[in-house]
KEMIVEX-905527 format. One line per 2 residues: number of its first residue (from 1); their letters; for each residue y negated, x, z of N, C-alpha, C, O, CB. Coordinates in pm, 1 decimal. Glycine has a CB too. Layout:
BEGIN
NUM = a = Y:X:Z:Y:X:Z:Y:X:Z:Y:X:Z:Y:X:Z | ...
//
This chain:
BEGIN
1 = ms = 133.5:77.5:-9.6:18.3:-19.3:-10.5:-92.8:85.3:-22.0:-64.4:184.0:45.9:5.9:-123.8:128.2 | -238.9:99.2:-101.4:-301.9:128.8:-99.9:-439.8:75.7:-20.5:-438.8:-34.6:34.2:-277.3:146.4:-185.2
3 = mn = -523.5:136.3:-18.7:-665.4:76.4:30.7:-742.8:6.8:-11.7:-831.2:-59.0:43.3:-738.9:137.4:51.2 | -701.8:21.8:-154.1:-780.7:-77.3:-273.5:-736.4:-168.7:-266.5:-814.4:-263.6:-275.4:-781.7:-56.6:-412.7
5 = df = -575.4:-204.3:-245.0:-503.9:-322.4:-272.2:-546.8:-359.7:-88.3:-636.9:-443.6:-90.4:-307.6:-299.7:-342.1 | -522.5:-335.6:7.9:-591.9:-385.5:139.9:-746.4:-440.1:125.5:-780.5:-530.6:201.6:-594.1:-259.6:245.4
7 = qr = -818.3:-400.6:53.1:-953.3:-431.2:13.3:-981.8:-566.9:-118.8:-1066.7:-652.3:-144.1:-1006.6:-277.8:-39.7 | -898.0:-535.3:-154.5:-809.8:-643.4:-233.9:-799.6:-754.4:-170.5:-900.0:-823.0:-151.1:-674.1:-607.5:-262.6
9 = ig = -700.2:-785.0:-135.2:-650.6:-888.2:-18.0:-780.3:-932.8:61.3:-820.6:-1049.1:64.2:-535.1:-811.1:96.7 | -832.0:-840.8:116.1:-967.6:-892.0:239.6:-1055.4:-991.0:155.2:-1104.0:-1092.8:204.6:-1093.7:-737.6:303.3
11 = rv = -1075.5:-945.9:-3.5:-1183.9:-949.9:-104.9:-1143.6:-1120.3:-124.2:-1212.5:-1219.7:-101.3:-1167.1:-824.0:-260.7 | -988.2:-1106.2:-181.5:-980.5:-1267.9:-194.9:-950.2:-1373.1:-59.6:-936.0:-1494.5:-74.5:-856.7:-1294.5:-299.5
13 = qa = -943.7:-1308.8:64.4:-938.1:-1389.6:169.8:-1081.6:-1473.2:200.0:-1093.9:-1593.5:222.9:-894.4:-1301.1:283.5 | -1195.4:-1359.9:191.8:-1281.3:-1407.3:209.0:-1397.2:-1503.7:137.7:-1493.5:-1566.0:182.3:-1296.7:-1334.9:241.0
15 = dy = -1326.1:-1480.3:-28.2:-1363.1:-1565.8:-143.9:-1306.5:-1738.4:-124.5:-1368.2:-1842.7:-146.2:-1288.7:-1486.9:-285.5 | -1147.9:-1713.7:-69.1:-1086.9:-1805.8:-74.3:-1135.2:-1915.6:48.8:-1110.7:-2035.8:38.4:-956.7:-1756.4:-78.9
17 = sr = -1210.8:-1854.3:172.7:-1253.1:-1917.2:299.4:-1384.8:-1995.6:250.8:-1411.8:-2114.4:269.0:-1281.6:-1801.4:426.7 | -1465.9:-1888.6:178.4:-1611.3:-1920.5:145.7:-1615.3:-2064.4:46.5:-1702.0:-2151.7:49.1:-1682.8:-1777.5:59.5
19 = ci = -1476.7:-2057.5:-51.7:-1486.0:-2173.1:-131.2:-1459.2:-2271.1:-85.6:-1498.3:-2370.7:-146.5:-1429.6:-2175.9:-224.4 | -1383.2:-2290.2:37.9:-1356.2:-2394.4:94.7:-1462.9:-2446.2:224.2:-1449.4:-2553.9:282.5:-1221.8:-2369.8:129.7
21 = de = -1570.3:-2344.6:254.3:-1699.1:-2352.0:362.7:-1780.6:-2356.4:280.9:-1874.7:-2421.0:327.0:-1734.6:-2241.0:468.7 | -1803.6:-2319.6:167.9:-1912.8:-2337.2:131.6:-1929.6:-2446.6:-9.6:-2026.3:-2514.9:-43.4:-1957.1:-2201.7:119.4
23 = gp = -1780.1:-2428.9:-79.2:-1764.4:-2506.7:-226.3:-1797.3:-2385.6:-291.4:-1826.6:-2278.4:-238.3:-1871.1:-2650.6:-270.9 | -1785.8:-2426.8:-471.4:-1741.9:-2630.9:-462.1:-1589.0:-2582.2:-479.9:-1537.4:-2511.6:-566.6:-1818.2:-2786.0:-641.4
25 = le = -1538.7:-2642.4:-372.2:-1384.1:-2702.3:-346.1:-1296.2:-2701.5:-455.1:-1177.6:-2684.7:-426.8:-1381.8:-2848.4:-303.6 | -1333.3:-2719.1:-602.8:-1295.5:-2770.3:-736.1:-1231.3:-2610.9:-765.4:-1132.5:-2603.7:-838.5:-1441.3:-2842.1:-850.3
27 = rw = -1285.9:-2492.2:-710.7:-1256.7:-2339.5:-728.3:-1122.7:-2333.1:-650.7:-1054.4:-2236.4:-684.4:-1382.4:-2229.3:-662.2 | -1072.1:-2406.5:-561.7:-942.6:-2355.1:-458.7:-846.8:-2341.3:-522.8:-760.7:-2256.3:-500.2:-893.5:-2439.3:-347.2
29 = pg = -844.8:-2440.0:-633.3:-659.8:-2414.8:-685.7:-650.1:-2273.5:-751.9:-545.3:-2210.4:-765.0:-593.3:-2545.3:-830.7 | -765.6:-2235.6:-788.9:-757.1:-2119.1:-873.9:-730.0:-1997.4:-829.4:-731.3:-1892.4:-893.7:-857.4:-2103.0:-934.0
31 = ff = -689.2:-2025.5:-642.7:-659.2:-1874.2:-566.1:-491.2:-1823.9:-599.8:-409.3:-1732.4:-590.3:-680.8:-1896.4:-365.0 | -524.1:-2007.8:-660.7:-306.0:-1951.0:-662.4:-268.2:-1974.5:-788.8:-318.9:-2062.8:-857.9:-160.5:-2066.3:-552.7
33 = ve = -141.0:-1866.9:-841.9:-49.8:-1847.6:-945.6:-8.2:-2008.0:-976.2:11.3:-2082.7:-880.3:79.8:-1741.1:-898.2 | 2.6:-2050.2:-1094.6:53.7:-2205.1:-1119.8:186.2:-2243.8:-1073.2:194.8:-2365.1:-1054.2:58.9:-2238.7:-1267.3
35 = dc = 283.4:-2182.6:-1051.1:408.6:-2159.9:-979.8:385.5:-2141.3:-849.9:450.9:-2045.9:-807.7:482.9:-2052.8:-1026.1 | 292.9:-2213.8:-736.5:254.1:-2163.1:-616.7:322.9:-2219.5:-512.9:405.8:-2299.6:-556.0:124.8:-2175.3:-597.3
37 = my = 322.5:-2209.4:-377.0:355.7:-2279.5:-278.2:241.4:-2255.4:-161.5:209.2:-2149.6:-107.3:497.8:-2244.1:-243.2 | 189.1:-2393.7:-140.4:98.5:-2384.6:-35.3:141.6:-2500.6:24.0:151.9:-2614.6:-21.3:-50.3:-2374.4:-66.6
39 = ri = 178.8:-2427.4:195.2:194.1:-2531.0:287.0:170.8:-2513.9:406.7:199.9:-2406.0:458.2:296.8:-2576.0:287.1 | 100.2:-2637.7:496.2:22.2:-2642.0:618.8:149.6:-2675.9:690.0:207.5:-2779.6:658.0:-113.4:-2749.5:631.3
41 = tt = 216.8:-2570.4:817.6:283.9:-2623.5:910.2:225.7:-2582.0:1047.8:108.7:-2549.8:1068.5:418.4:-2590.9:890.1 | 356.0:-2589.5:1165.2:333.9:-2565.9:1313.6:382.0:-2405.0:1301.3:431.2:-2346.4:1204.9:436.1:-2679.5:1432.0
43 = aq = 345.8:-2352.0:1448.0:368.7:-2230.1:1466.2:578.2:-2281.8:1496.9:655.7:-2202.2:1443.9:241.2:-2151.1:1615.6 | 623.7:-2364.9:1550.5:730.0:-2425.3:1601.9:812.5:-2444.8:1470.0:915.2:-2389.7:1430.4:693.6:-2555.4:1685.3
45 = ny = 733.4:-2541.0:1416.2:824.7:-2552.9:1289.8:867.2:-2400.8:1214.4:978.3:-2375.9:1167.7:736.3:-2650.5:1174.9 | 771.1:-2325.3:1215.7:772.7:-2179.8:1080.4:874.0:-2101.8:1204.6:983.2:-2057.5:1168.8:552.0:-2058.3:1021.6
47 = se = 845.8:-2093.3:1298.9:941.5:-1981.0:1413.8:1101.4:-2041.2:1384.6:1195.5:-1964.3:1365.0:888.2:-2008.1:1633.1 | 1116.1:-2193.7:1385.0:1233.6:-2239.4:1338.4:1323.7:-2265.0:1196.5:1431.8:-2315.5:1166.4:1220.8:-2324.2:1382.3
49 = gl = 1208.2:-2196.8:1127.7:1262.2:-2224.8:1030.0:1264.7:-2374.1:918.8:1311.3:-2413.0:811.7:1358.3:-2193.5:1081.2 | 1191.7:-2411.1:1016.3:1198.7:-2576.9:946.9:1082.5:-2567.2:819.1:966.6:-2525.7:819.4:1137.9:-2728.4:1088.5
51 = pa = 1159.6:-2619.2:721.5:1090.0:-2628.5:638.2:942.6:-2785.7:554.3:867.1:-2799.0:457.9:1201.8:-2586.3:580.4 | 974.9:-2841.1:644.1:840.6:-2962.8:622.8:732.0:-2916.5:713.8:729.9:-2845.9:814.6:881.8:-3141.7:674.8
53 = gl = 614.0:-3000.7:621.5:485.8:-2954.0:663.7:374.9:-3045.0:658.8:382.4:-3157.1:608.4:451.9:-2847.5:592.1 | 274.0:-2997.5:710.4:176.9:-3141.0:702.2:144.8:-3177.3:584.8:148.5:-3290.3:536.1:42.6:-3138.0:767.2
55 = vw = 98.8:-3036.4:518.9:79.2:-3040.4:373.6:126.1:-2944.9:260.7:101.9:-2824.3:263.4:-40.7:-3041.8:362.0 | 183.6:-2996.7:177.1:329.6:-2938.7:113.3:269.4:-2974.7:-73.2:238.3:-3081.1:-126.8:521.3:-3067.3:188.0
57 = an = 273.5:-2844.5:-122.2:243.5:-2818.8:-266.0:305.8:-2700.1:-302.9:285.1:-2587.2:-258.4:98.9:-2809.7:-297.7 | 398.1:-2742.8:-404.1:470.7:-2616.6:-476.1:424.6:-2598.2:-657.4:505.1:-2556.2:-740.5:662.5:-2650.9:-460.6
59 = tr = 288.1:-2637.6:-689.2:234.1:-2616.0:-838.3:65.2:-2665.3:-781.5:17.3:-2747.9:-703.8:330.4:-2741.8:-990.5 | 14.7:-2553.2:-878.1:-109.8:-2525.6:-860.2:-194.7:-2660.8:-914.6:-313.7:-2680.3:-889.9:-139.9:-2388.6:-932.3
61 = rm = -112.2:-2746.1:-990.5:-141.6:-2885.9:-1020.9:-187.2:-2996.1:-896.3:-271.1:-3085.9:-888.7:-12.7:-2935.1:-1087.3 | -79.6:-2935.5:-799.0:-58.6:-3040.4:-725.0:-182.0:-2996.3:-595.3:-224.7:-3076.2:-511.8:118.4:-3054.7:-683.0
63 = lv = -218.5:-2862.6:-605.8:-355.7:-2857.2:-544.8:-477.1:-2912.1:-600.7:-576.0:-2963.4:-548.3:-385.7:-2736.6:-527.5 | -427.8:-2876.0:-782.0:-586.7:-2963.5:-815.0:-580.0:-3119.4:-777.8:-684.3:-3167.3:-733.5:-631.7:-2962.2:-1001.7
65 = dr = -460.7:-3210.0:-791.7:-487.0:-3329.9:-728.5:-524.2:-3350.8:-608.5:-607.1:-3440.1:-591.5:-405.6:-3391.3:-734.7 | -474.7:-3275.9:-492.7:-578.4:-3277.7:-390.1:-707.5:-3291.4:-393.2:-775.7:-3385.5:-352.8:-575.8:-3192.2:-337.0
67 = vs = -735.5:-3203.3:-438.0:-902.8:-3215.1:-465.0:-999.4:-3291.2:-514.4:-1116.1:-3304.3:-477.5:-937.0:-3147.6:-521.1 | -922.6:-3355.0:-627.2:-952.6:-3491.0:-684.7:-935.6:-3583.7:-607.6:-1031.2:-3661.1:-602.9:-886.5:-3526.0:-788.6
69 = al = -827.4:-3614.5:-526.2:-812.9:-3717.2:-443.0:-926.9:-3708.4:-311.7:-1001.5:-3806.1:-305.3:-660.2:-3714.1:-399.2 | -945.4:-3611.7:-217.3:-1048.7:-3602.7:-175.5:-1186.6:-3638.4:-229.9:-1270.7:-3711.6:-177.8:-1038.6:-3512.0:-151.0
71 = re = -1193.3:-3568.1:-352.0:-1329.5:-3661.1:-416.5:-1348.6:-3780.2:-462.0:-1457.7:-3834.3:-479.7:-1376.5:-3620.6:-512.7 | -1220.0:-3833.7:-486.4:-1249.2:-3969.1:-544.7:-1156.1:-4077.4:-488.9:-1163.5:-4188.9:-540.6:-1235.4:-3965.4:-699.9
73 = an = -1064.5:-4055.7:-383.7:-970.9:-4156.3:-375.9:-923.7:-4180.3:-203.2:-850.1:-4271.4:-165.2:-843.0:-4108.2:-479.4 | -998.4:-4054.5:-96.9:-943.8:-4057.0:42.3:-1121.0:-4075.6:113.4:-1225.7:-4012.7:97.5:-830.9:-3881.9:91.4
75 = iy = -1084.0:-4185.1:187.4:-1202.1:-4211.1:269.3:-1185.7:-4117.7:433.3:-1113.1:-4166.5:519.8:-1208.5:-4397.1:288.9 | -1238.6:-4023.0:452.2:-1256.5:-3956.1:558.1:-1418.8:-3933.0:618.0:-1505.7:-3907.0:534.7:-1188.0:-3836.7:525.1
77 = er = -1441.1:-3939.1:705.0:-1562.1:-3861.6:777.8:-1609.9:-3777.1:749.7:-1586.6:-3693.7:837.2:-1556.4:-3823.2:872.2 | -1682.1:-3728.3:660.9:-1735.0:-3634.6:583.1:-1761.7:-3544.1:671.6:-1805.9:-3582.7:779.8:-1840.0:-3669.7:504.4
79 = ht = -1738.1:-3377.2:644.1:-1716.0:-3277.7:770.2:-1747.8:-3161.7:676.7:-1792.3:-3179.3:563.3:-1546.6:-3272.5:859.0 | -1720.3:-3030.7:735.1:-1722.0:-2901.4:678.8:-1666.5:-2783.1:732.8:-1746.0:-2751.8:821.4:-1832.4:-2874.2:660.7
81 = yr = -1586.9:-2709.9:730.5:-1523.1:-2587.0:776.2:-1611.4:-2476.0:795.0:-1707.9:-2473.9:718.5:-1423.0:-2546.7:687.6 | -1601.6:-2381.7:879.6:-1629.6:-2258.9:925.3:-1543.1:-2182.9:938.7:-1523.8:-2172.4:1059.9:-1681.5:-2255.5:1018.3
83 = hi = -1457.2:-2102.7:868.5:-1347.2:-1991.4:864.0:-1383.4:-1869.4:929.8:-1444.6:-1776.6:877.1:-1311.0:-1952.8:724.2 | -1352.8:-1873.2:1017.4:-1347.7:-1645.1:1097.7:-1177.6:-1638.3:1069.9:-1078.1:-1703.9:1100.7:-1396.8:-1599.5:1384.3
85 = lg = -1210.6:-1518.4:993.4:-1074.0:-1451.7:953.6:-1066.1:-1294.3:1018.6:-1158.3:-1212.8:1020.9:-1062.3:-1445.4:773.7 | -934.7:-1277.6:1068.1:-909.2:-1143.9:1128.4:-876.5:-1057.4:1006.5:-878.4:-1112.6:896.5:-787.1:-1144.4:1241.3
87 = qp = -848.5:-935.5:1014.4:-801.1:-844.5:913.9:-676.7:-904.3:876.9:-607.7:-971.9:953.2:-786.8:-697.8:959.3 | -641.2:-869.2:719.8:-544.1:-910.4:669.7:-455.6:-773.0:722.7:-506.0:-661.0:730.9:-564.1:-952.3:513.5
89 = lv = -330.5:-801.4:752.8:-192.9:-687.7:780.3:-99.1:-707.5:674.6:-21.4:-796.9:641.0:-98.6:-712.1:931.1 | -131.0:-598.1:634.6:-6.2:-562.4:497.9:180.3:-588.7:550.8:225.5:-495.5:617.3:-26.2:-340.8:449.4
91 = ld = 220.9:-638.1:538.9:379.0:-663.9:570.2:455.5:-558.3:508.7:497.0:-465.2:577.7:437.4:-806.4:512.4 | 478.4:-565.0:380.7:552.6:-521.4:268.8:466.2:-538.5:107.0:379.3:-611.6:59.5:693.7:-613.7:278.1
93 = en = 545.4:-430.3:65.4:499.7:-442.1:-74.7:618.2:-407.0:-180.6:660.9:-292.2:-192.7:373.7:-342.6:-95.8 | 666.7:-515.9:-255.1:790.4:-462.1:-303.5:787.6:-545.8:-441.3:679.1:-570.3:-493.9:929.0:-486.4:-197.1
95 = gd = 884.7:-580.7:-487.4:906.8:-605.6:-653.4:837.2:-765.3:-684.1:789.5:-795.0:-793.6:1107.1:-604.6:-700.5 | 841.8:-856.7:-569.1:795.7:-968.1:-567.1:647.8:-988.8:-485.4:621.1:-1086.2:-415.1:902.3:-1040.4:-519.7
97 = gi = 565.1:-881.8:-510.1:427.2:-920.8:-435.5:418.6:-833.4:-303.0:504.4:-763.2:-249.5:421.5:-1093.0:-392.7 | 310.7:-855.8:-273.9:240.4:-832.5:-147.1:253.3:-892.1:-42.4:159.1:-971.4:-44.5:135.2:-839.4:-154.4
99 = ha = 320.0:-910.8:70.0:329.6:-992.2:159.2:227.8:-943.7:295.1:218.6:-822.8:316.0:479.8:-1004.0:181.9 | 168.9:-1019.6:366.0:46.5:-1044.3:446.3:64.1:-1127.9:550.3:137.7:-1226.5:546.6:-56.7:-1095.5:373.6
101 = et = -9.2:-1088.4:656.5:-73.7:-1200.3:765.5:-239.0:-1173.5:810.3:-296.5:-1083.1:871.0:25.4:-1190.1:921.1 | -283.0:-1304.2:745.2:-419.3:-1293.7:847.4:-435.4:-1370.4:900.4:-420.0:-1481.3:849.4:-537.0:-1278.7:814.8
103 = sf = -474.3:-1357.9:1029.0:-484.6:-1448.3:1186.0:-624.2:-1546.1:1091.5:-657.7:-1509.0:979.0:-554.2:-1313.4:1394.0 | -682.3:-1653.5:1151.5:-774.0:-1737.7:1154.6:-819.8:-1823.1:1251.6:-752.9:-1877.3:1339.6:-755.2:-1790.5:1080.8
105 = lv = -939.0:-1832.2:1230.7:-981.0:-1995.9:1331.7:-1082.3:-2083.6:1242.8:-1159.8:-2046.6:1154.6:-1086.6:-1960.0:1512.3 | -1061.2:-2189.6:1285.4:-1166.1:-2265.9:1208.7:-1252.7:-2369.3:1272.4:-1196.6:-2472.4:1309.7:-1104.3:-2330.9:1106.0
107 = vr = -1347.8:-2360.0:1285.6:-1475.3:-2502.4:1308.2:-1468.0:-2567.7:1229.1:-1455.2:-2545.2:1108.8:-1625.8:-2490.4:1309.2 | -1475.6:-2668.6:1290.0:-1480.7:-2797.7:1186.3:-1627.0:-2879.7:1240.1:-1626.7:-2926.5:1354.0:-1314.4:-2916.6:1206.1
109 = vm = -1735.1:-2892.5:1163.6:-1881.3:-2928.6:1187.7:-1876.3:-3090.3:1132.7:-1831.9:-3128.3:1024.4:-2001.5:-2815.6:1092.3 | -1915.8:-3145.5:1205.2:-1932.1:-3294.0:1167.7:-2019.9:-3330.4:1118.7:-2107.1:-3243.6:1115.2:-1928.3:-3373.1:1245.4
111 = rd = -2053.4:-3440.0:1065.0:-2194.2:-3469.4:974.3:-2319.9:-3486.1:1107.8:-2436.8:-3448.0:1101.2:-2174.5:-3653.2:858.5 | -2260.5:-3545.8:1209.4:-2366.6:-3534.2:1313.0:-2415.3:-3410.5:1385.0:-2499.5:-3410.9:1474.8:-2330.8:-3609.7:1406.1
113 = gq = -2352.7:-3303.8:1335.7:-2348.0:-3135.4:1365.5:-2276.7:-3096.8:1527.0:-2298.3:-2995.5:1593.5:-2535.7:-3068.6:1364.0 | -2209.1:-3184.8:1553.1:-2088.7:-3159.0:1635.7:-2009.0:-3048.0:1581.2:-1954.5:-3069.9:1473.0:-2001.8:-3281.1:1646.2
115 = sd = -1989.8:-2917.3:1643.5:-1889.8:-2803.8:1603.5:-1758.0:-2855.1:1723.2:-1766.1:-2911.1:1832.5:-1971.5:-2611.0:1633.3 | -1650.8:-2810.3:1649.9:-1531.7:-2778.6:1741.1:-1423.6:-2685.3:1710.8:-1440.5:-2626.6:1603.9:-1467.2:-2889.5:1764.4
117 = if = -1343.4:-2662.4:1758.9:-1255.2:-2553.8:1711.9:-1140.7:-2658.0:1638.9:-1141.7:-2759.6:1708.4:-1192.4:-2442.0:1850.5 | -1070.8:-2669.7:1559.5:-1002.4:-2744.3:1446.9:-875.8:-2672.4:1481.0:-785.8:-2723.3:1547.9:-1064.2:-2728.8:1280.8
119 = ts = -873.5:-2551.7:1431.8:-739.1:-2500.0:1429.4:-781.7:-2365.8:1460.4:-899.3:-2329.9:1466.4:-650.9:-2519.5:1293.3 | -633.1:-2259.9:1488.7:-637.2:-2140.3:1442.6:-440.1:-2092.8:1410.2:-339.4:-2163.1:1401.2:-736.1:-2044.4:1572.5
121 = gr = -458.8:-1972.7:1403.4:-351.9:-1974.1:1346.9:-343.9:-1873.7:1243.4:-453.6:-1818.6:1253.7:-329.5:-2091.0:1308.1 | -279.4:-1813.7:1146.5:-231.2:-1718.2:1040.0:-184.7:-1775.1:912.4:-105.5:-1868.2:897.4:-122.5:-1640.0:1090.4
123 = yv = -240.2:-1711.5:830.1:-183.4:-1717.9:682.2:-79.8:-1600.5:653.0:-96.0:-1480.8:676.4:-309.3:-1705.4:571.1 | 45.6:-1672.3:588.6:133.5:-1587.5:585.9:138.4:-1594.5:420.4:127.2:-1698.2:355.1:262.7:-1620.3:679.8
125 = dr = 155.7:-1475.6:372.5:64.3:-1513.2:231.2:196.5:-1408.0:137.0:272.1:-1324.6:186.6:-166.3:-1432.6:229.1 | 188.8:-1438.8:32.0:264.1:-1316.0:-42.5:139.9:-1328.5:-170.2:70.4:-1430.0:-166.4:470.8:-1349.3:-99.1
127 = yv = 118.4:-1246.9:-259.0:8.8:-1172.5:-360.8:53.4:-1160.6:-468.3:156.8:-1097.0:-447.8:-38.0:-1041.7:-333.5 | 47.1:-1176.3:-559.1:104.4:-1111.6:-709.1:-47.2:-1093.5:-787.0:-156.8:-1148.3:-775.8:232.3:-1243.2:-815.4
129 = ev = 13.2:-979.1:-876.8:-136.3:-992.4:-1000.2:-84.3:-1024.7:-1095.2:28.6:-1009.4:-1141.8:-233.3:-862.4:-1051.2 | -208.8:-1091.9:-1137.4:-248.1:-1171.0:-1261.1:-365.3:-1152.0:-1341.3:-472.2:-1210.6:-1324.7:-257.7:-1292.4:-1229.7
131 = dg = -330.5:-1038.6:-1458.2:-436.3:-1007.0:-1542.5:-506.0:-922.9:-1461.0:-625.2:-951.4:-1472.7:-514.9:-1119.0:-1595.3 | -488.4:-823.5:-1375.8:-576.1:-770.3:-1291.5:-631.2:-834.0:-1190.9:-706.9:-761.9:-1125.8:-658.5:-729.9:-1347.7
133 = ql = -619.5:-966.1:-1145.5:-666.5:-974.8:-1000.8:-511.4:-1044.3:-929.4:-397.1:-1061.0:-972.1:-832.1:-1092.4:-984.1 | -578.6:-1069.6:-807.6:-418.0:-1051.5:-725.7:-487.9:-1239.2:-665.1:-591.2:-1279.8:-612.0:-385.0:-849.7:-543.6
135 = ki = -359.2:-1301.5:-714.1:-354.2:-1433.9:-679.5:-240.0:-1484.7:-583.3:-138.6:-1415.3:-576.1:-349.1:-1501.8:-798.5 | -247.0:-1581.0:-521.2:-175.2:-1639.5:-407.2:-20.5:-1688.7:-474.9:-26.8:-1802.6:-521.0:-273.9:-1777.1:-338.0
137 = ae = 66.0:-1646.8:-483.5:152.0:-1706.3:-504.5:249.9:-1812.2:-400.4:326.1:-1900.9:-438.9:197.0:-1618.7:-553.6 | 217.5:-1767.0:-244.6:286.9:-1830.7:-167.5:205.9:-1814.7:-42.9:195.7:-1707.0:15.8:423.5:-1788.8:-167.6
139 = rv = 141.5:-1939.9:0.2:37.7:-1961.1:158.6:117.9:-2044.1:212.2:147.1:-2153.8:164.7:-134.5:-2034.6:159.5 | 161.9:-1993.8:322.4:241.6:-2066.3:430.2:115.3:-2067.6:543.9:83.6:-1959.8:594.0:402.3:-1974.5:484.0
141 = vv = 43.6:-2191.7:583.8:-50.3:-2182.0:719.9:2.8:-2252.8:797.1:56.4:-2363.3:788.9:-192.8:-2222.5:719.8 | -25.6:-2140.2:922.1:97.3:-2148.0:1079.4:12.4:-2160.7:1148.1:-45.7:-2060.2:1189.1:204.5:-2018.6:1144.5
143 = cd = -34.2:-2307.9:1193.4:-118.6:-2343.0:1301.3:-63.1:-2303.6:1447.6:59.2:-2315.2:1456.4:-141.9:-2491.1:1291.5 | -125.1:-2262.0:1557.1:-102.2:-2245.9:1643.1:-48.1:-2363.3:1698.0:68.6:-2365.6:1737.2:-182.5:-2193.1:1683.0
145 = st = -118.2:-2455.8:1704.0:-91.2:-2579.9:1785.0:24.1:-2663.5:1702.8:54.9:-2640.9:1585.8:-237.0:-2672.5:1805.3 | 85.5:-2771.7:1793.0:160.2:-2835.5:1738.6:135.3:-2983.4:1756.0:214.3:-3077.7:1752.1:269.4:-2792.1:1771.9
147 = ni = -22.2:-2978.3:1780.5:-134.1:-3102.9:1810.7:-231.0:-3075.9:1745.0:-324.2:-3009.4:1790.2:-188.2:-3128.4:1951.1 | -226.1:-3131.7:1603.2:-282.2:-3134.2:1446.3:-365.1:-3273.3:1480.7:-327.0:-3388.0:1503.9:-141.5:-3147.4:1294.3
149 = dt = -495.1:-3211.9:1473.5:-608.1:-3339.3:1450.9:-534.2:-3412.2:1302.2:-463.4:-3351.9:1221.6:-813.0:-3264.5:1415.6 | -584.5:-3590.2:1295.2:-511.2:-3620.2:1201.2:-606.9:-3635.5:1067.2:-571.1:-3680.6:958.4:-432.8:-3738.5:1243.4
151 = ll = -738.8:-3586.0:1103.6:-867.2:-3548.7:990.4:-806.2:-3436.1:960.2:-858.4:-3349.2:1030.1:-1041.0:-3525.6:1040.0 | -683.0:-3367.6:860.9:-705.6:-3259.4:799.1:-693.1:-3291.2:673.2:-584.5:-3302.8:616.4:-634.4:-3159.6:835.8
153 = al = -814.1:-3309.1:616.0:-840.1:-3371.5:508.2:-869.6:-3246.0:360.4:-831.7:-3230.6:244.3:-971.6:-3470.9:556.5 | -975.9:-3168.9:477.6:-984.8:-3009.1:350.4:-874.9:-2915.1:389.4:-832.1:-2879.8:499.3:-1155.5:-2889.7:364.2
155 = pl = -845.2:-2888.0:277.6:-761.7:-2741.5:256.3:-807.1:-2648.7:367.4:-924.2:-2639.3:404.5:-796.0:-2660.1:100.2 | -694.4:-2574.1:422.4:-724.3:-2473.7:507.9:-709.3:-2296.8:431.1:-734.1:-2197.5:499.5:-616.3:-2506.4:637.5
//
């Protein structure tokens, strides 16, 4: 693992969280390869190897649909997120990509200005290079708490 790859992962993480926090959210699926895996689960489910998740998508098209639903169909109280990210920890680099984990804290800011810690956890990722750019092939969002607010509208 070169320092350049470490910096590239950090840049992807920063751009990814800024896209969710600041918009436009329509760019979010572009961080993933076409045949990707995006799943939000709890630490308990993850440690027990249970595949079920709060959110589950296995193609970039499913992520595009999720954004479309947020914009056009779903009804939820408007809010924004602010991601606070730890440094990525590269776990392995092999033929199927770069495996890394990054800790996160997400603060939810409601329309009335109230801010609360929404969730904390870690991204368990696999990155691959596509046309000179790192893309997310697999992202498992592992939330520390089993108590997840039902207002999980925006991606994490």
